[in-house]
N, CA, C and O of each residue as an XYZ file, in Angstrom:
328
protein
N       0.839     -1.189      0.000
C       0.000      0.000      0.000
C       0.881      1.248      0.000
O       1.945      1.270      0.619
N       0.433      2.267     -0.689
C       1.191      3.513     -0.786
C       1.008      4.314      0.499
O      -0.105      4.477      0.998
N       2.121      4.805      1.018
C       2.061      5.556      2.269
C       1.542      6.974      2.039
O       1.597      7.501      0.928
N       1.049      7.565      3.092
C       0.535      8.932      3.041
C       1.643      9.906      2.649
O       1.402     10.845      1.891
N       2.858      9.689      3.161
C       3.978     10.574      2.859
C       4.304     10.561      1.364
O       4.568     11.607      0.772
N       4.284      9.375      0.762
C       4.580      9.262     -0.662
C       3.514      9.978     -1.496
O       3.836     10.678     -2.456
N       2.267      9.800     -1.127
C       1.178     10.478     -1.834
C       1.325     11.995     -1.688
O       1.108     12.735     -2.647
N       1.689     12.451     -0.504
C       1.876     13.888     -0.265
C       3.010     14.448     -1.114
O       2.896     15.540     -1.672
N       4.093     13.704     -1.210
C       5.239     14.146     -2.009
C       4.866     14.212     -3.487
O       5.198     15.180     -4.172
N       4.184     13.193     -3.973
C       3.763     13.176     -5.375
C       2.822     14.345     -5.663
O       2.952     15.018     -6.686
N       1.884     14.578     -4.762
C       0.955     15.694     -4.931
C       1.706     17.026     -4.960
O       1.418     17.882     -5.797
N       2.664     17.203     -4.053
C       3.430     18.450     -3.993
C       4.221     18.672     -5.284
O       4.267     19.788     -5.801
N       4.839     17.616     -5.800
C       5.602     17.733     -7.042
C       4.694     18.138     -8.201
O       5.033     19.029     -8.980
N       3.551     17.486     -8.310
C       2.613     17.817     -9.384
C       2.081     19.239     -9.247
O       1.941     19.956    -10.238
N       1.788     19.642     -8.018
C       1.282     20.989     -7.765
C       2.304     22.044     -8.188
O       1.962     22.994     -8.893
N       3.559     21.878     -7.758
C       4.583     22.863     -8.098
C       4.910     22.861     -9.587
O       5.243     23.902    -10.154
N       4.817     21.708    -10.212
C       5.020     21.644    -11.661
C       3.927     22.450    -12.375
O       4.216     23.217    -13.293
N       2.691     22.274    -11.952
C       1.579     23.008    -12.555
C       1.742     24.509    -12.347
O       1.559     25.290    -13.280
N       2.082     24.911    -11.133
C       2.244     26.333    -10.814
C       3.377     26.944    -11.631
O       3.216     28.036    -12.176
N       4.512     26.269    -11.728
C       5.647     26.834    -12.466
C       5.327     26.946    -13.950
O       5.724     27.917    -14.593
N       4.623     25.976    -14.498
C       4.246     26.043    -15.911
C       3.283     27.208    -16.141
O       3.398     27.928    -17.133
N       2.343     27.386    -15.231
C       1.392     28.493    -15.346
C       2.123     29.830    -15.268
O       1.780     30.767    -15.989
N       3.125     29.927    -14.400
C       3.879     31.167    -14.240
C       4.621     31.520    -15.526
O       4.633     32.683    -15.931
N       5.233     30.542    -16.165
C       5.946     30.790    -17.418
C       4.973     31.287    -18.479
O       5.281     32.218    -19.223
N       3.802     30.667    -18.549
C       2.798     31.099    -19.513
C       2.346     32.528    -19.216
O       2.169     33.323    -20.139
N       2.157     32.862    -17.943
C       1.719     34.211    -17.573
C       2.766     35.245    -17.978
O       2.418     36.298    -18.511
N       4.058     34.954    -17.730
C       5.114     35.885    -18.113
C       5.096     36.132    -19.614
O       5.195     37.274    -20.064
N       4.971     35.062    -20.382
C       4.975     35.169    -21.839
C       3.763     35.967    -22.321
O       3.904     36.858    -23.159
N       2.593     35.659    -21.806
C       1.377     36.345    -22.233
C       1.399     37.823    -21.871
O       0.978     38.660    -22.670
N       1.879     38.156    -20.686
C       1.895     39.554    -20.254
C       2.822     40.390    -21.126
O       2.461     41.499    -21.518
N       3.995     39.886    -21.432
C       4.933     40.665    -22.241
C       4.420     40.853    -23.664
O       4.768     41.839    -24.314
N       3.608     39.937    -24.156
C       3.036     40.080    -25.490
C       1.955     41.157    -25.529
O       1.595     41.633    -26.606
N       1.440     41.542    -24.375
C       0.364     42.535    -24.315
C       0.868     43.965    -24.159
O       0.063     44.880    -23.985
N       2.179     44.178    -24.217
C       2.712     45.530    -24.107
C       2.116     46.388    -25.218
O       1.975     45.936    -26.354
N       1.773     47.604    -24.887
C       1.065     48.563    -25.743
C      -0.421     48.247    -25.860
O      -1.123     48.877    -26.651
N      -0.908     47.289    -25.089
C      -2.342     47.001    -25.035
C      -2.986     47.979    -24.053
O      -2.290     48.700    -23.339
N      -4.294     47.998    -24.024
C      -4.985     48.854    -23.058
C      -4.911     48.214    -21.674
O      -4.593     47.032    -21.541
N      -5.204     48.997    -20.662
C      -5.220     48.482    -19.295
C      -6.210     47.327    -19.174
O      -5.895     46.299    -18.575
N      -7.401     47.492    -19.738
C      -8.422     46.442    -19.655
C      -7.956     45.137    -20.293
O      -8.181     44.062    -19.737
N      -7.308     45.223    -21.456
C      -6.794     44.020    -22.119
C      -5.738     43.341    -21.260
O      -5.679     42.114    -21.182
N      -4.917     44.139    -20.627
C      -3.832     43.612    -19.802
C      -4.362     42.882    -18.568
O      -3.989     41.736    -18.319
N      -5.218     43.533    -17.802
C      -5.641     42.930    -16.536
C      -6.618     41.780    -16.710
O      -6.714     40.924    -15.831
N      -7.345     41.736    -17.822
C      -8.289     40.628    -17.998
C      -7.553     39.302    -18.183
O      -8.137     38.237    -17.981
N      -6.271     39.359    -18.568
C      -5.467     38.151    -18.702
C      -4.655     37.861    -17.443
O      -3.783     36.993    -17.458
N      -4.934     38.580    -16.350
C      -4.259     38.325    -15.082
C      -2.912     39.013    -14.948
O      -2.131     38.686    -14.055
N      -2.642     39.952    -15.821
C      -1.379     40.678    -15.768
C      -1.572     41.978    -14.985
O      -2.680     42.301    -14.556
N      -0.486     42.709    -14.809
C      -0.510     43.991    -14.129
C      -0.142     45.072    -15.134
O       0.729     44.868    -15.979
N      -0.800     46.217    -15.044
C      -0.594     47.316    -15.983
C       0.083     48.470    -15.263
O      -0.353     48.883    -14.189
N       1.154     48.992    -15.860
C       1.820     50.181    -15.325
C       1.292     51.377    -16.098
O       1.566     51.527    -17.289
N       0.539     52.220    -15.422
C      -0.119     53.347    -16.079
C       0.877     54.384    -16.587
O       0.663     54.978    -17.644
N       1.958     54.608    -15.853
C       2.898     55.662    -16.258
C       3.699     55.304    -17.508
O       4.073     56.195    -18.271
N       3.971     54.015    -17.732
C       4.730     53.600    -18.922
C       3.860     52.908    -19.962
O       4.323     52.597    -21.060
N       2.591     52.666    -19.612
C       1.636     51.986    -20.511
C       2.133     50.597    -20.919
O       2.003     50.194    -22.075
N       2.706     49.870    -19.950
C       3.196     48.521    -20.228
C       2.440     47.491    -19.404
O       1.916     47.780    -18.328
N       2.402     46.301    -19.939
C       1.727     45.174    -19.315
C       2.791     44.165    -18.898
O       3.675     43.841    -19.691
N       2.721     43.667    -17.675
C       3.739     42.739    -17.188
C       3.201     41.895    -16.049
O       2.154     42.190    -15.473
N       3.924     40.858    -15.742
C       3.641     40.076    -14.550
C       4.270     40.844    -13.397
O       5.425     41.262    -13.487
N       3.532     41.031    -12.332
C       3.999     41.840    -11.206
C       4.732     40.988    -10.184
O       4.216     39.966     -9.733
N       5.931     41.409     -9.821
C       6.717     40.789     -8.753
C       6.846     41.847     -7.662
O       7.612     42.800     -7.808
N       6.112     41.687     -6.587
C       6.007     42.711     -5.546
C       7.359     43.260     -5.119
O       7.555     44.476     -5.117
N       8.280     42.402     -4.762
C       9.568     42.876     -4.252
C      10.412     43.519     -5.348
O      10.813     44.676     -5.222
N      10.681     42.788     -6.405
C      11.597     43.275     -7.444
C      11.068     44.517     -8.145
O      11.824     45.459     -8.383
N       9.806     44.534     -8.473
C       9.271     45.648     -9.245
C       9.180     46.942     -8.442
O       9.366     48.026     -8.996
N       8.900     46.843     -7.157
C       8.839     48.049     -6.327
C      10.244     48.534     -5.988
O      10.529     49.728     -6.079
N      11.120     47.615     -5.598
C      12.484     47.996     -5.230
C      13.223     48.606     -6.424
O      13.925     49.606     -6.277
N      13.068     48.014     -7.583
C      13.778     48.499     -8.772
C      12.964     49.545     -9.534
O      13.340     49.927    -10.642
N      11.877     50.005     -8.968
C      11.055     51.075     -9.546
C      10.716     50.804    -11.015
O      10.939     51.643    -11.888
N      10.180     49.625    -11.260
C       9.843     49.216    -12.622
C       8.677     50.028    -13.192
O       8.517     50.125    -14.409
N       7.874     50.602    -12.315
C       6.761     51.442    -12.751
C       6.890     52.801    -12.054
O       6.507     52.937    -10.892
N       7.423     53.802    -12.753
C       7.614     55.120    -12.133
C       6.326     55.654    -11.510
O       5.258     55.617    -12.121
N       6.454     56.143    -10.299
C       5.297     56.656     -9.582
C       4.441     55.562     -8.952
O       3.417     55.851     -8.331
N       4.860     54.304     -9.112
C       4.129     53.147     -8.566
C       2.660     53.167     -8.984
O       1.774     52.900     -8.172
N       2.412     53.479    -10.238
C       1.042     53.556    -10.761
C       0.591     52.206    -11.321
O       0.277     52.091    -12.506
N       0.562     51.192    -10.463
C       0.181     49.834    -10.857
C      -1.332     49.683    -10.906
O      -2.048     50.253    -10.083
N      -1.806     48.927    -11.859
C      -3.224     48.565    -11.948
C      -3.290     47.043    -11.965
O      -2.680     46.396    -12.816
N      -4.033     46.478    -11.023
C      -4.167     45.027    -10.947
C      -5.624     44.683    -10.672
O      -6.187     45.122     -9.669
N      -6.224     43.917    -11.538
C      -7.609     43.449    -11.455
C      -8.653     44.532    -11.690
O      -9.833     44.216    -11.846
N      -8.253     45.795    -11.720
C      -9.209     46.866    -12.030
C      -8.430     48.080    -12.506
O      -7.409     48.444    -11.921
N      -8.907     48.693    -13.551
C      -8.184     49.823    -14.150
C      -8.558     51.170    -13.549
O      -7.723     52.072    -13.493
N      -9.779     51.317    -13.105
C     -10.196     52.605    -12.549
C      -9.741     52.720    -11.106
O      -9.440     51.718    -10.458
N      -9.693     53.936    -10.613
C      -9.311     54.172     -9.230
C     -10.454     53.968     -8.256
O     -10.267     54.130     -7.050
N     -11.627     53.619     -8.747
C     -12.811     53.493     -7.889
C     -12.940     52.106     -7.348
O     -13.879     51.818     -6.606
């Protein structure tokens, strides 16, 4: 019989494989949307930088520390300020 630990390890490996594959797809899709509208960008799960009009996958630490979006004008999940 398969042990609980083995099942947990297999599940964890499959989960992380799925997540990493999804992340690669998100990065690729977001960069292809550069020069798109804010609405087009966020509907695909990307983040829109209003000051540079670029669409990208948002990395909280790296993007804020390296000031990837001047003025920190990020739009995520909604384009309006309301």
